[in-house]
C-alpha angles and dihedrals in degrees: 000000000000116000114259115220122193124178116218097180118047125121134218123210122189121223088214109087091177100057090035110030122196117252107159120188110258088023098266119100120226115255091229090058092052093049103039120050105184095181124197089263097046089047091056090047092050092046091054092048090048095047092241109152099198140348142211101226112216119217111251095228092174087063106027104021110200094344101106094176100117097050086047093053089052092055090047091052101040105023089161095057105031144054120165143226113212136198125223140166098264091186093063116110091235096043095123092054090048090050093050088049090056092045087057086058094053103275109144100170140027136223127213105207107201097169145315140127102031098342117096112237115255117177096171097099098050093096096030105141091229088071094054096093088059093048088049098047094045089055090049095051098038100247112148116221116225113208118204101202147121130250095269088067092057095096086059093044090054092045091055092042086057097043091050108029092167090062116088109218120201120201109216117226090354082281086282090275114194106255097157092110090074126216131030082022096218091169089064096047093117087060094052091046088063086072091079088069102075092200093061116095132183131230113211112204139160086278089066092047089053090053090047089062095048125101115323093345123110136175090239092062102028107053096046088055090050095050092045089056101040100018114230097273089070093051124074134178124245121185098205082210122195096012091063124065123274139018122311087248091055092047090053092050091049088051092054092049091051092049093043091105095060128091110267092248094054092043090050092050095051091047097049119337100075090047088062089052093050099039109024089184089071091063 
């Protein structure tokens, strides 16, 4: 059976700034979203070239903020190729209603953007009680919540994983954990410790591939340890295209090289199977 590849972290940026105005969180648009306009049409073409069956488009909060209109448009136009991960103000009194409105437009996941690009990281609001209705409703509806964070936020992530055990949490880019020390990767022990919480998942992206080629780290030693800790069905591939360097096809080939050390069943799970668990619509 042919390998099924799904991508749970690409971004689309419209070249029409009138129909889809820029409104980045923090007020400063990311450089990558200014320079790389992966429109809906070019994304479909890139996926076809790369052999990606379907994708969970992640809202580019550093470009559009809380306006998920463009990813919703992609789902409406290509429901067999896309689902979408939206970003909303989870501290708003009407956050649940807003979320349900986007769900009606094809959003099947949420992303909590605590910082990155030109926005300073702030983890303090992750466990704000005002967000609890969103965490609870996401668990009820089966919507995973992606968290863009760094390792200092892990205690809060663990707290929320315990408070809302039905809600799946996905750590974007493995929080860019420092693995440059190499085996046994003591610097990344807090990352491996997250495996004890069964509703926490990891998103493996080109940011991870970069780190796995830094210092004493290597794909051959890091990824087997990661799979041993989390098992493959809690790890999923995301391209970060077009924010990461290269074409989507090049990024997919890079992923295959990084995962080559793994058992075929584990490699297939990370490249596609876990995505179908997190976002059943992709299947």
